[in-house]
C-alpha positions as CSV (number, residue, x, y, z in Angstrom):
1,M,-8.2,-3.7,-13.3
2,L,-9.6,-6.7,-11.4
3,L,-8.9,-6.9,-7.7
4,T,-7.1,-10.2,-7.6
5,G,-6.0,-12.1,-4.5
6,A,-2.5,-10.7,-4.9
7,S,-3.7,-7.1,-5.0
8,L,-6.0,-7.8,-2.0
9,L,-2.9,-8.9,-0.1
10,G,-1.2,-5.8,-1.1
11,L,-4.0,-3.7,0.3
12,V,-3.8,-5.6,3.6
13,A,0.0,-5.4,3.7
14,A,-0.1,-1.7,3.4
15,I,-1.8,-1.7,6.7
16,V,0.1,-4.4,8.4
17,L,3.6,-3.2,7.3
18,G,3.0,0.3,8.4
19,Q,2.6,-0.4,12.1
20,G,6.2,0.4,13.0
21,M,5.8,4.1,12.2
22,V,5.9,6.7,15.1
23,L,4.1,10.0,14.7
24,A,5.3,13.1,16.5
25,A,3.0,15.2,18.8
26,G,2.2,17.7,16.1
27,E,2.8,18.6,12.4
28,D,5.7,20.9,13.3
29,A,7.1,18.8,16.1
30,P,10.8,17.7,15.7
31,Q,11.5,14.1,14.5
32,V,14.0,11.9,16.4
33,L,15.8,9.3,14.2
34,S,18.4,6.6,15.0
35,N,20.0,3.9,12.9
36,E,21.2,1.9,15.9
37,L,18.0,2.0,18.0
38,S,14.4,0.9,17.3
39,E,11.2,1.1,19.4
40,T,12.0,-2.4,20.9
41,Q,15.1,-4.4,20.4
42,V,17.3,-7.1,21.9
43,V,21.1,-6.6,22.4
44,T,23.7,-9.2,23.4
45,E,26.6,-6.8,24.1
46,P,26.5,-4.7,27.3
47,K,27.7,-1.5,25.6
48,M,26.5,0.5,22.5
49,T,27.2,3.8,20.8
50,A,24.1,5.3,19.3
51,T,23.6,8.4,17.1
52,F,20.4,10.4,17.1
53,V,19.5,12.7,14.2
54,I,16.9,15.3,15.3
55,V,15.2,17.1,12.4
56,G,13.0,20.1,13.1
57,V,10.8,22.5,11.1
58,H,12.1,25.3,13.5
59,K,15.4,25.7,15.3
60,L,16.0,23.3,18.1
61,R,16.2,24.8,21.6
62,Q,16.7,21.9,24.1
63,I,17.6,18.2,23.8
64,Y,17.5,15.8,26.7
65,V,18.7,12.2,26.6
66,N,17.5,10.3,29.7
67,G,17.0,13.7,31.4
68,E,20.5,14.9,30.7
69,V,20.8,18.2,28.9
70,Q,22.8,17.9,25.6
71,T,25.2,20.5,24.2
72,F,24.8,21.3,20.5
73,T,25.1,24.0,17.9
74,A,21.8,25.7,17.2
75,G,20.0,24.7,14.1
76,D,17.0,22.8,12.7
77,T,19.0,19.6,12.2
78,V,21.2,18.3,15.0
79,Q,23.3,15.1,15.5
80,I,23.9,13.7,19.0
81,T,26.1,10.7,19.7
82,K,25.9,8.9,23.1
83,D,27.4,5.8,24.7
84,F,25.1,3.5,26.7
85,E,25.8,0.6,29.1
86,F,23.2,-2.0,29.8
87,T,23.2,-3.8,33.1
88,A,19.4,-4.3,33.7
89,R,17.3,-6.7,31.7
90,Q,15.4,-3.7,30.2
91,T,16.7,-0.2,29.7
92,V,14.5,2.6,28.4
93,I,16.3,5.4,26.5
94,T,14.2,8.6,26.4
95,V,15.0,11.4,24.0
96,R,13.0,14.7,24.6
97,V,13.3,17.6,22.1
98,E,11.9,21.1,22.2
99,D,12.2,23.7,19.4
100,E,12.1,27.5,19.7
101,N,8.4,27.6,19.0
102,G,7.6,25.3,21.9
103,N,6.9,22.2,19.9
104,L,7.8,19.0,21.9
105,T,8.7,15.5,20.9
106,E,9.5,12.6,23.2
107,R,10.6,9.2,21.9
108,K,11.4,6.1,23.9
109,F,13.6,3.2,22.9
110,S,13.3,-0.1,24.9
111,V,16.5,-2.2,24.9
112,F,16.4,-5.7,26.3
113,F,19.8,-7.0,27.3
114,G,20.2,-10.7,26.5
115,A,16.6,-11.7,26.1
116,A,13.4,-10.5,24.4
117,P,10.4,-9.2,26.5
118,D,8.2,-12.0,27.9
119,E,5.0,-10.4,26.7
120,K,4.0,-8.1,23.8
121,R,1.0,-5.8,24.0
122,W,-1.7,-6.2,21.4
123,V,-2.9,-3.1,19.5
124,V,-6.1,-3.0,17.5
125,L,-6.3,-0.6,14.6
126,G,-8.9,0.1,11.9
127,S,-9.2,2.0,8.7
128,G,-12.0,2.7,6.2
129,E,-12.7,4.5,3.0
130,L,-15.9,5.9,1.3
131,R,-15.8,6.7,-2.4
132,Y,-18.5,8.2,-4.7
133,E,-17.3,8.3,-8.3
134,V,-18.3,8.6,-12.0
135,D,-17.2,5.6,-14.0
136,E,-17.1,6.6,-17.7
137,N,-16.9,3.0,-19.0
138,P,-17.8,0.3,-16.4
139,T,-17.8,-2.6,-18.8
140,N,-14.5,-1.8,-20.5
141,D,-16.4,-1.5,-23.7
142,V,-14.3,-0.9,-26.8
143,G,-13.2,2.8,-26.5
144,L,-10.4,3.0,-29.0
145,P,-12.0,2.8,-32.5
146,F,-9.8,1.3,-35.2
147,T,-10.2,-0.3,-38.6
148,V,-9.8,-4.0,-39.6
149,S,-9.9,-4.8,-43.3
150,G,-11.7,-1.5,-43.9
151,V,-14.4,-2.1,-41.3
152,D,-14.6,0.3,-38.4
153,V,-14.6,-1.5,-35.1
154,K,-16.7,0.2,-32.4
155,G,-18.1,-0.7,-29.0
156,V,-21.4,-2.4,-28.2
157,I,-22.6,0.3,-25.8
158,P,-22.9,3.9,-27.2
159,P,-20.5,6.3,-25.5
160,S,-23.4,8.4,-24.2
161,Q,-24.9,5.5,-22.3
162,R,-21.6,4.2,-20.8
163,P,-21.1,6.6,-17.8
164,D,-22.5,5.4,-14.4
165,N,-22.2,6.5,-10.8
166,R,-20.8,4.1,-8.3
167,S,-20.2,4.0,-4.5
168,T,-17.6,2.1,-2.7
169,E,-17.2,1.3,1.0
170,S,-14.3,-0.6,2.5
171,L,-13.3,-1.4,6.1
172,N,-10.1,-3.1,7.5
173,I,-9.4,-4.2,11.1
174,V,-5.9,-5.2,12.3
175,A,-4.7,-6.6,15.6
176,T,-0.9,-6.8,16.1
177,N,1.7,-7.2,18.8
178,G,4.5,-6.3,16.6
179,A,5.4,-9.8,15.5
180,A,2.0,-11.6,15.0
181,T,-0.9,-10.0,13.2
182,V,-4.5,-11.0,12.5
183,F,-6.7,-8.9,10.2
184,G,-10.0,-8.9,8.4
185,G,-12.4,-6.6,6.5
186,G,-14.5,-6.2,3.4
187,L,-15.5,-4.1,0.4
188,N,-18.8,-3.2,-1.2
189,Q,-19.1,-1.5,-4.6
190,Q,-22.4,-0.7,-6.2
191,Y,-23.4,0.9,-9.6
192,D,-26.6,3.0,-10.1
193,K,-27.8,1.8,-13.5
194,S,-29.6,-1.6,-13.7
195,I,-27.6,-2.5,-16.8
196,N,-24.4,-2.6,-14.6
197,K,-25.9,-4.5,-11.7
198,G,-23.9,-7.5,-12.9
199,L,-20.7,-5.6,-12.0
200,N,-21.6,-4.9,-8.4
201,T,-18.9,-6.4,-6.2
202,T,-18.7,-7.5,-2.5
203,M,-15.7,-9.0,-0.9
204,A,-14.9,-10.3,2.6
205,F,-11.4,-11.4,3.8
206,A,-9.5,-12.5,6.8
207,G,-6.0,-13.5,7.5
208,A,-2.9,-13.7,9.7
209,G,0.8,-12.9,9.4
210,Y,4.0,-13.1,11.3
211,R,7.3,-11.2,11.3
212,F,10.5,-13.2,12.0
213,R,13.1,-10.8,13.2
214,M,16.4,-11.1,11.4
215,S,18.1,-8.0,12.6
216,D,17.3,-4.5,13.8
217,V,16.6,-3.4,10.3
218,S,15.3,-6.5,8.6
219,D,12.5,-9.1,8.9
220,F,11.1,-12.1,7.1
221,V,7.4,-11.5,6.7
222,A,4.8,-14.3,6.0
223,N,1.1,-13.8,5.5
224,F,-2.0,-15.8,4.6
225,V,-5.3,-14.3,3.4
226,Y,-8.6,-16.0,2.7
227,S,-11.3,-14.1,0.8
228,N,-14.7,-14.6,-0.8
229,L,-15.6,-12.6,-3.9
230,N,-19.1,-12.0,-5.2
231,I,-19.8,-10.3,-8.5
232,G,-23.3,-9.2,-9.4
233,S,-25.6,-11.4,-7.3
234,Q,-23.4,-14.5,-7.8
235,D,-20.7,-16.1,-5.6
236,Y,-17.8,-15.7,-8.0
237,A,-14.7,-17.3,-6.3
238,N,-12.9,-18.2,-3.0
239,L,-9.3,-17.1,-2.9
240,G,-6.4,-18.2,-0.7
241,T,-3.2,-16.2,-0.8
242,L,0.1,-17.3,0.8
243,S,3.1,-14.9,0.7
244,G,6.6,-14.7,2.1
245,G,9.1,-11.9,1.7
246,Y,12.2,-10.2,3.0
247,E,11.8,-6.6,4.3
248,Y,14.7,-4.2,4.8
249,R,14.5,-0.7,6.4
250,S,16.9,2.2,6.6
251,Q,16.8,5.9,7.5
252,D,18.8,9.1,7.3
253,S,18.3,12.7,8.2
254,T,15.9,13.2,5.3
255,Y,14.1,9.9,4.6
256,T,13.0,6.6,6.0
257,R,13.0,3.7,3.5
258,R,11.4,0.3,3.3
259,H,12.1,-2.4,0.7
260,L,9.9,-5.6,0.6
261,F,10.9,-8.4,-1.8
262,E,8.0,-10.9,-1.8
263,A,6.6,-14.0,-3.6
264,D,2.8,-14.6,-3.6
265,V,0.7,-17.6,-4.6
266,T,-3.1,-17.3,-4.8
267,A,-5.3,-20.3,-5.3
268,K,-8.6,-19.5,-7.1
269,D,-11.7,-21.7,-6.4
270,F,-14.3,-20.6,-9.0
271,K,-17.9,-21.3,-8.3
272,S,-19.0,-21.6,-11.9
273,S,-18.7,-25.0,-13.4
274,S,-17.6,-23.4,-16.7
275,Q,-14.5,-22.1,-15.0
276,T,-11.5,-24.2,-14.1
277,D,-9.8,-23.6,-10.7
278,G,-6.5,-21.9,-11.1
279,A,-3.7,-19.9,-9.5
280,V,-1.9,-16.6,-9.6
281,G,1.9,-16.6,-9.1
282,L,3.5,-13.3,-8.4
283,L,7.0,-11.8,-7.6
284,K,7.2,-8.2,-6.5
285,W,9.4,-5.5,-5.2
286,D,7.5,-3.0,-3.0
287,Y,9.4,0.2,-2.1
288,L,8.2,2.9,0.3
289,R,10.1,6.2,1.0
290,T,8.8,8.6,3.6
291,V,9.8,12.2,4.7
292,P,9.2,12.0,8.5
293,T,8.8,15.8,8.9
294,T,5.8,16.0,6.5
295,R,4.8,12.3,6.1
296,S,5.0,12.7,2.3
297,T,5.6,9.4,0.6
298,Y,6.8,7.9,-2.7
299,T,5.9,4.3,-3.5
300,S,6.9,2.0,-6.3
301,L,5.6,-1.5,-7.0
302,L,7.2,-3.8,-9.6
303,Q,5.4,-7.1,-10.4
304,L,6.0,-10.2,-12.5
305,G,3.6,-13.2,-12.7
306,N,1.0,-15.4,-14.2
307,A,-2.8,-15.4,-13.7
308,T,-6.1,-16.9,-15.0
309,E,-9.8,-16.3,-14.8
310,G,-10.8,-19.9,-15.1
311,D,-10.5,-20.8,-18.8
312,K,-7.5,-21.6,-21.1
313,T,-7.8,-18.4,-23.2
314,S,-7.8,-16.2,-20.1
315,D,-4.4,-17.4,-18.9
316,F,-1.9,-14.6,-19.1
317,N,1.6,-13.6,-18.1
318,F,2.1,-10.0,-16.9
319,L,4.9,-7.6,-16.1
320,G,4.4,-4.0,-14.8
321,G,4.8,-1.4,-12.2
322,D,3.2,1.5,-10.4
323,W,4.8,4.7,-9.2
324,D,2.9,7.1,-6.9
325,W,3.7,10.3,-4.9
326,R,1.7,11.5,-1.9
327,N,2.6,15.1,-1.1
328,I,1.6,16.7,2.2
329,W,2.3,20.3,3.3
330,E,2.1,21.8,6.8
331,G,-1.3,23.3,6.2
332,G,-2.9,19.9,5.5
333,F,-3.1,20.3,1.7
334,R,-2.5,17.0,-0.2
335,W,-1.6,16.5,-3.8
336,D,-1.3,12.9,-5.0
337,I,0.0,11.9,-8.5
338,G,0.9,8.6,-10.0
339,F,1.0,6.4,-13.1
340,G,1.3,2.7,-13.9
341,Y,1.8,0.3,-16.7
342,Q,1.3,-3.5,-17.2
343,Y,2.0,-5.7,-20.1
344,R,-0.1,-8.8,-20.5
345,D,0.5,-11.7,-22.9
346,F,-2.3,-14.3,-23.5
347,P,-0.5,-17.2,-25.3
348,N,-3.6,-19.3,-25.7
349,D,-5.8,-16.6,-27.1
350,K,-5.0,-16.9,-30.8
351,Q,-8.0,-15.0,-32.2
352,P,-7.2,-11.3,-31.9
353,I,-9.5,-9.0,-33.8
354,T,-6.4,-7.4,-35.4
355,A,-2.9,-8.7,-35.9
356,A,-1.3,-5.3,-35.4
357,L,0.4,-6.5,-32.1
358,G,1.0,-10.1,-33.1
359,P,-0.9,-13.4,-33.7
360,T,-2.0,-13.8,-30.0
361,R,-3.8,-11.4,-27.7
362,V,-1.6,-8.7,-26.2
363,D,-2.7,-5.9,-23.7
364,H,-0.8,-2.8,-22.8
365,L,-2.6,-1.3,-19.8
366,F,-1.8,2.3,-18.7
367,R,-2.9,4.3,-15.6
368,A,-2.5,8.0,-14.9
369,S,-4.0,9.5,-11.7
370,I,-4.1,12.8,-9.8
371,G,-5.8,13.9,-6.6
372,F,-6.2,17.1,-4.6
373,G,-7.5,17.2,-1.0
374,W,-7.1,18.1,2.6
375,Q,-5.6,16.0,5.5
376,W,-7.0,17.2,8.8
377,V,-4.9,14.9,11.0
378,P,-2.5,12.0,9.9
379,Q,-5.4,9.6,10.0
380,W,-8.1,11.5,8.1
381,S,-8.3,13.0,4.6
382,A,-10.7,13.9,1.8
383,M,-9.6,13.9,-1.8
384,L,-10.9,14.7,-5.3
385,N,-9.5,12.0,-7.5
386,Y,-9.2,11.5,-11.3
387,R,-7.9,8.3,-12.9
388,Y,-7.4,7.7,-16.6
389,L,-7.2,4.0,-17.6
390,T,-6.6,2.7,-21.1
391,D,-5.7,-0.6,-22.7
392,L,-3.9,-0.7,-26.0
393,S,-5.0,-4.2,-27.0
394,N,-5.4,-6.2,-30.2
395,K,-8.5,-7.9,-28.6
396,S,-10.2,-5.5,-26.2
397,P,-9.0,-1.9,-26.4
398,Y,-10.8,0.6,-24.1
399,V,-10.6,4.0,-22.5
400,R,-12.0,4.4,-18.9
401,P,-11.8,7.7,-16.9
402,I,-13.0,7.4,-13.3
403,Y,-13.3,10.5,-11.1
404,G,-15.0,11.5,-7.8
405,L,-14.6,12.1,-4.1
406,S,-13.0,9.8,-1.4
407,V,-12.9,10.1,2.4
408,T,-10.3,8.0,4.2
409,G,-9.8,7.6,7.9
410,A,-8.1,5.4,10.6
411,F,-9.1,4.7,14.1
């Protein structure tokens, strides 16, 4: 599927929205969770009762809260409830945990009584990915043969000539102080065969965002992204995406959860005079569930909107979703699996090559993907990936497997 301004913003948001996560000292280190306390927060009442849920891979041996030894029943999951009184402008609550194998975790919670901190520290983070893949059908040539009025419909490019190798490099840089964020990056994708040079893609983007704190577990998030997209050797379009959404977070002894309900609007400035400038409108629900002890995740993304590629017949409405699982074990082995579906309706394209799905163009796009690999540390992994893409369409049906190796890292 094309990388639209909305999907670009989703790529950036995955980096920006993940900065509140705290990693333990090692893969087997205990995790310290609390519903009442966050890494930095402001309180207006001088007293608070907070509950800590400590989850370990091994049995817990010692727990300290602000240096005070806690009494508890031995086990790999323990709940501690404490009363706190705030008299100073800033109070740091430190929870230190050790299990029977000697794994240590220390987590600090900064509480500001009556006022927020005067200055927030900026942190710069980066991430990148390298991919080398085989694309079985780069042009989305007809790959689902069917018959219209007794005539067999086949693709323009013979199946034996469709496969091509492609390489993709991407880089993202983010600077954030917890509330304000600036970011930028780019992507470069190149095919080997000269016949597919017109599909080569480069993109550069930059943007900024801000989190408006609503409560300890919720924020209003606003972002703006500007990007330039080149396809082949031509400047294809400039895109500006503005988004706003409500984020809600929760956690228990097993999972941390994040819900983001967002609206995006992307303005498209096409460089070709044959394409009319347009816009993409999008509503989405982005859900992330994480297992803190292993960092395994489940994500779902539901989207509804309208888009165009610069002419009347390309205008389409869409509705769909993606569901993906990233499974991580203690040894570093990763297994990813997912699928997606999107329905597209083109109300102005009234010349389908078959009326099987109706008098106007209709697309049913499906994705199934699987990957196996190894994660050395939380920030670095290598994966063998396979994706199967297909479009059950009455205008442009195709089948498109893509498979290869990816290396992903953060710094």
